[in-house]
Structures are given as C-alpha cells and as structure tokens.
NULOMAR-973098 format. One line per field, with one value per residue (C-alpha): residue number from 1; y, x, z. Coordinates in pm, 1 decimal, decimal comma. Each point is the difference from the previous one (the first is absolute). Layout:
BEGIN
pos <- c(NUM:...)
c2 <- c(Y:...)
c1 <- c(X:...)
c3 <- c(Z:...)
This chain:
BEGIN
pos <- c(1:2:3:4:5:6:7:8:9:10:11:12:13:14:15:16:17:18:19:20:21:22:23:24:25:26:27:28:29:30:31:32:33:34:35:36:37:38:39:40:41:42:43:44:45:46:47:48:49:50:51:52:53:54:55:56:57:58:59:60:61:62:63:64:65:66:67:68:69:70:71:72:73:74:75:76:77:78:79:80:81:82:83:84:85:86:87:88:89:90:91:92:93:94:95:96:97:98:99:100:101:102:103:104:105:106:107:108:109:110:111:112:113:114:115:116:117:118:119:120:121:122:123:124:125:126:127:128:129:130:131:132:133:134:135:136:137:138:139:140:141:142:143:144:145:146:147:148:149:150:151:152:153:154:155:156:157:158:159:160:161:162:163:164:165:166:167:168:169:170:171:172:173:174:175:176:177:178:179:180:181:182:183:184:185:186:187:188:189:190:191:192:193:194:195:196:197:198:199:200:201:202:203:204:205:206:207:208:209:210:211:212:213:214:215:216:217:218:219:220:221:222:223:224:225:226:227:228:229:230:231:232:233:234:235:236:237:238:239:240:241:242:243:244:245:246:247:248:249:250:251:252:253:254:255:256:257:258:259:260:261:262:263:264:265:266:267:268:269:270:271:272:273:274:275:276:277:278)
c2 <- c(4225,5:-218,7:-138,1:-370,4:-0,2:-329,0:-137,4:-355,9:-52,7:-334,8:31,4:-316,7:-19,0:255,6:-124,8:232,1:252,3:173,1:-199,0:100,4:359,8:6,6:-164,8:261,7:288,9:-136,9:-78,1:354,9:107,1:-241,7:-297,3:-366,7:-187,8:-372,3:-80,6:-306,2:-164,1:-322,5:149,8:-139,2:-50,3:225,0:-49,2:-3,9:260,2:187,9:200,6:3,5:-248,4:30,8:30,6:275,4:203,7:-33,2:135,0:297,1:50,7:15,5:233,5:265,7:-25,0:-269,0:-339,1:-304,4:-369,4:-229,3:-278,4:-245,3:-66,5:-140,1:153,5:-309,6:-196,5:60,9:-132,9:229,4:301,8:-89,6:-23,2:337,3:163,0:-185,6:108,9:359,3:18,0:-175,1:245,5:328,4:-62,0:45,1:86,4:342,1:-26,5:-285,6:73,9:-277,5:62,8:-355,0:-84,2:-228,5:101,5:-166,4:209,8:-298,0:-80,7:-305,9:-210,8:60,9:-4,5:-327,8:-127,4:26,0:373,5:66,3:-156,8:190,4:340,2:-68,8:-137,3:275,3:292,3:-28,9:-296,6:144,6:318,2:-218,3:-209,5:289,7:232,7:-274,4:-98,7:360,7:101,7:-89,2:221,7:285,0:10,0:101,1:267,1:377,2:109,3:-341,6:-38,4:-268,1:104,3:-221,1:83,4:-58,1:195,7:174,2:-226,5:51,4:-255,6:139,9:-289,2:109,2:-91,3:-336,4:-145,6:-4,9:-109,2:-99,7:-233,8:280,0:254,1:-239,3:-36,0:377,2:88,4:-267,3:195,1:310,8:-161,7:-165,2:331,1:183,2:-270,3:10,9:378,9:-43,5:-301,2:143,3:355,4:-107,0:-58,4:332,6:-172,2:190,1:-220,1:146,3:-90,3:189,1:-3,2:204,3:235,7:-94,0:-307,1:-19,6:-100,8:-337,5:-357,1:-85,0:264,8:-113,4:-372,4:-44,0:298,3:150,6:32,0:239,9:252,0:32,9:174,7:335,4:-3,6:-70,8:180,6:-104,0:-216,2:305,8:137,9:-310,8:25,6:361,6:-74,2:-295,8:214,1:251,0:-282,7:-175,8:328,7:110,8:-17,8:-157,0:-177,9:331,3:-179,3:-356,5:-209,1:186,2:-103,7:264,3:113,2:112,9:344,4:83,7:-35,8:181,1:285,3:16,5:9,2:296,7:-153,9:209,8:-128,0:-350,7:36,1:-101,8:-349,5:-64,9:-291,0:174,8:375,7:68,9:-155,8:250,1:-207,8:-153,8:-268,4:-334,2:-43,2:-312,1:-281,4:76,2:382,0:170,1:277,1:118,9)
c1 <- c(-4235,4:-195,9:-343,2:-58,4:-298,9:-3,5:302,7:-13,0:135,1:40,9:5,8:63,4:-145,5:-257,3:-306,9:58,2:245,5:268,8:-80,9:-363,5:84,0:232,3:-266,7:-258,1:248,1:96,3:-356,2:-116,2:258,4:-151,8:228,6:-87,6:70,8:74,8:-84,7:210,7:-3,5:-91,4:-314,0:-273,1:-243,1:-71,7:220,7:-173,0:245,4:119,7:-224,5:46,8:35,3:130,4:-358,3:-103,1:302,7:-88,7:-340,2:162,5:245,7:-290,4:-205,2:280,4:35,4:255,1:-34,8:81,8:85,6:-1,5:265,4:54,0:371,1:257,3:329,8:190,2:-120,1:136,9:-302,7:-237,7:225,2:4,8:-379,8:-25,5:219,3:-190,6:-340,0:117,6:118,2:-306,6:-226,6:185,3:243,0:325,8:172,6:145,9:78,5:66,7:-21,8:135,3:-199,3:-83,7:201,3:43,5:131,2:118,6:216,8:171,5:366,4:160,5:-40,5:-375,1:-78,2:-130,9:125,3:-352,5:-17,7:351,1:-82,5:-336,6:172,4:273,9:-242,7:-261,7:241,4:325,9:-90,8:-344,0:160,9:219,6:-288,3:-233,1:259,9:131,7:-350,3:-107,7:325,2:-82,7:-314,0:179,8:251,8:-275,5:-153,8:49,2:161,6:-4,0:68,9:67,5:-56,7:62,1:-90,8:339,8:229,8:334,1:289,8:111,8:233,2:-13,5:-20,2:-336,8:-158,2:168,9:0,1:-370,3:-139,8:283,5:-226,7:-253,3:281,2:163,5:-324,6:-53,0:362,0:-17,8:-286,4:216,1:314,1:-197,2:-160,1:332,5:132,9:-304,1:23,5:344,1:-94,6:-317,1:121,3:73,2:-375,1:-101,1:-159,0:29,3:42,6:-24,8:-94,6:-229,5:-16,2:-180,4:171,5:-255,6:-205,2:-312,7:-340,2:-44,4:-94,4:374,0:37,9:-311,8:70,9:374,6:162,5:-237,3:-375,5:-274,9:109,0:326,2:-183,7:11,3:373,1:-50,1:-54,6:-272,9:79,2:-83,5:352,1:143,5:-255,3:88,3:369,8:-48,1:-199,8:290,3:244,9:-197,1:-88,3:358,6:91,7:279,9:202,9:67,9:-45,4:148,3:221,3:-105,3:-116,9:-269,0:-144,6:-359,6:5,3:341,9:-111,1:-329,0:188,5:223,2:-315,8:-140,5:-213,6:31,2:-282,7:50,5:-250,9:-277,2:152,5:-37,3:-227,4:-123,3:-20,0:-64,8:332,5:272,4:293,0:283,0:-73,5:190,7:276,3:-34,7:253,5:331,4:-51,2:203,1:-249,1:-344,0)
c3 <- c(2966,2:-239,1:39,8:68,3:-236,7:-189,2:177,3:128,8:346,2:183,5:373,9:203,6:349,5:-104,7:188,4:294,5:162,5:-206,0:-315,1:16,2:62,3:-302,8:-219,0:90,8:-55,0:-342,3:-104,3:75,9:-261,7:-256,8:29,5:-64,9:325,2:34,3:361,5:67,0:343,4:178,3:155,0:-221,3:293,9:292,2:311,0:340,4:148,3:-307,4:-235,4:-370,3:-283,1:-354,0:-113,7:240,6:-97,3:-366,8:79,5:174,7:-294,4:-241,4:224,5:-16,7:-377,2:-70,3:-150,5:214,2:-35,3:303,1:-19,4:274,6:26,8:240,7:-110,0:127,3:-304,5:-351,1:-177,5:196,3:-73,4:-369,9:-5,3:176,1:-273,5:-279,5:133,1:41,2:-358,1:-138,9:175,1:-41,6:-286,0:182,6:330,2:84,0:370,2:246,3:365,8:229,3:315,9:117,5:315,9:298,1:337,2:317,0:235,5:153,2:35,0:-159,9:316,3:6,4:-378,2:-132,3:-328,4:-137,0:95,9:-130,0:-336,3:-15,7:41,8:-249,5:-257,0:25,0:51,6:-203,5:-219,5:-72,5:-138,8:-225,2:-129,0:-60,8:-158,7:-221,5:-120,6:-70,4:-166,4:-365,9:20,1:188,2:-277,4:-237,7:230,8:-0,7:325,1:173,0:370,7:255,6:359,2:302,8:360,2:157,4:222,8:-48,4:97,7:360,7:153,0:351,5:253,0:129,6:-335,3:-2,9:350,7:63,5:-330,1:-241,6:-204,9:-74,2:-61,3:-246,3:-198,1:-19,1:-81,3:-264,6:-164,0:9,3:-135,9:-277,5:-92,5:-10,1:-229,2:-221,8:-24,6:-146,9:-216,6:-135,8:-64,3:-357,6:-40,7:146,5:298,6:333,2:307,0:355,7:352,3:230,6:376,7:261,9:248,5:265,7:63,0:-208,6:137,4:-160,8:102,7:23,1:274,3:177,4:3,9:-48,4:158,0:260,6:31,2:-103,8:264,2:-188,0:-280,2:181,3:-60,3:-371,6:-327,6:-232,8:-308,6:-214,3:34,9:-160,1:-275,0:-70,4:1,2:-234,0:-238,2:-9,0:-82,0:-273,7:-174,7:-14,3:-367,5:-195,5:268,0:169,8:334,2:16,0:218,9:311,1:344,2:45,8:337,8:-29,6:165,9:-133,4:-354,6:60,6:160,5:-306,2:-210,8:189,6:280,9:321,5:213,7:128,7:291,5:-244,6:-10,7:378,4:64,3:320,8:-69,6:369,9:108,2:-17,8:137,8:-187,2:-251,4:15,5:-257,8:-217,3:1,0:-151,7:49,3:269,8:82,3:-95,2)
C-alpha cells in the first residue's frame, strides 16, 4: 500500500459522519483534504461544519481546504474543483459521499424530495466526476469512489423506497460505467457500502433514532475500507461494488469488534439497506 502523503482528495458531504471520518483518516497519512459540503454554519442539531473539519484535519497532520458546495449545481461543483486545483495543484482522488435519503414509497414521496435525491445522489456523482476528470487524468494512481450499494433488485429494496433506491443504484451504475470508460486513463472507479448500518446523522434522523446507534458500527470502518481502496495501485481494483468488512477481511483485518459503536452491546448489528445479512 502506498502513502497518501501529498495526495489531494476531495470529499463531498465531509462536514460530519462518514465523510469526516475519511478526511481524518487520510489527513493522518499526510493527505491534502478538500472538505466540501453545504454546512458552512453550525446546525442546531448536527455538530460539524466544513471549517471545523478542516481544523481537525490540520490537527492530525494534513492540510485542509473548506469549500461550501451544493452538488446539485454545476457552477458550484466547477468552483470546488477550481479552488482545489488552485490550492493544491491537482486532484488525485474524488470521493462522492454527499447524499440525500427519504425511505418513502412512490405514493408518499413528494416531487421535491424525489428530485432532491436524484440530483444529489446519482446526478451529483455525474457532475463531480465529470468536473474532476481532466485533473484526475494527470494524477498518479487516481481514484473515484462513491458511497453506493451493490445492485440488488429484490422486491424488498424496491417496494418501500423505490425513489431512494433508484438514486443510489444510479450512482452504482454510473460508477460501473465510468470504471469501463476511464480505464484507458488509468483511473480506478469503485463504490463502497457498509455491511451494517453506520452511526451517522442519517441513521438518527432519517432511519431510526439515537437508540439505533447501539446496533451500528462507527464510521471508522468505512474510512479504513476507503483508505484500502484509494491506496490500491495501478487500477488493480476497479469496477467493483465493495462491501466494507469484506474488503478489510481480504486485506488482513480479523477484529471487527473494534468498530462497534457501543462496545458493551454484544448482540447482532443491523444490516444496512440492500444487504441481506450482517
């Protein structure tokens, strides 16, 4: 595995949760982190802003740049890329982590919510990847990684929340297509998804509540898996829908208990969406 020292990594949705955990993991290895998210000001219920994460990044040895961005808007995405290149000289890795979720069926999903999920999830991957592509072509060992699930067309993943499922599967299909398209440029493109639910604001507010965290793993497992992916050299891993603990197991990790959010809880963890069992 190679070091991330001096590598420039853009992470969307990086002001908290999985994006923040990835940023700190990569920063500790010497990376330059572009912390890109909408959270420019503190939220009354959610800790963390792009600025607070940059402070954390720099505290662990990385260099950070805070960029406020809404990935629905092409001009904002272009500015994010331009600012990243102006500050750090290039882009080595793009991580599409920004997301929107509403676990509602078609009948109960508003047009506004439907559009939001499609624009942030699948369309956001398209906009960000397309904007970063000219710079990724110039990088050594470039990667695009999107937080999206393996494709599973079982009715249980469609009946209850088809609009959300469509937006996430769109991310996956686009990633598989880009992996084939960008192979000529030496750019690895993969997706990453957790085996179990991860203790994040999305779980607390959109799926369950804070009590659900005891059935979760910490975001650190996703950060560790992402690190393994983006340090894999020379397109040796591309076009794959990666599951976090499956990859880590392949890379030698044997103790997954350290990732439990509640170390005192020894029961079964909840599998994430689109995963048959934890």
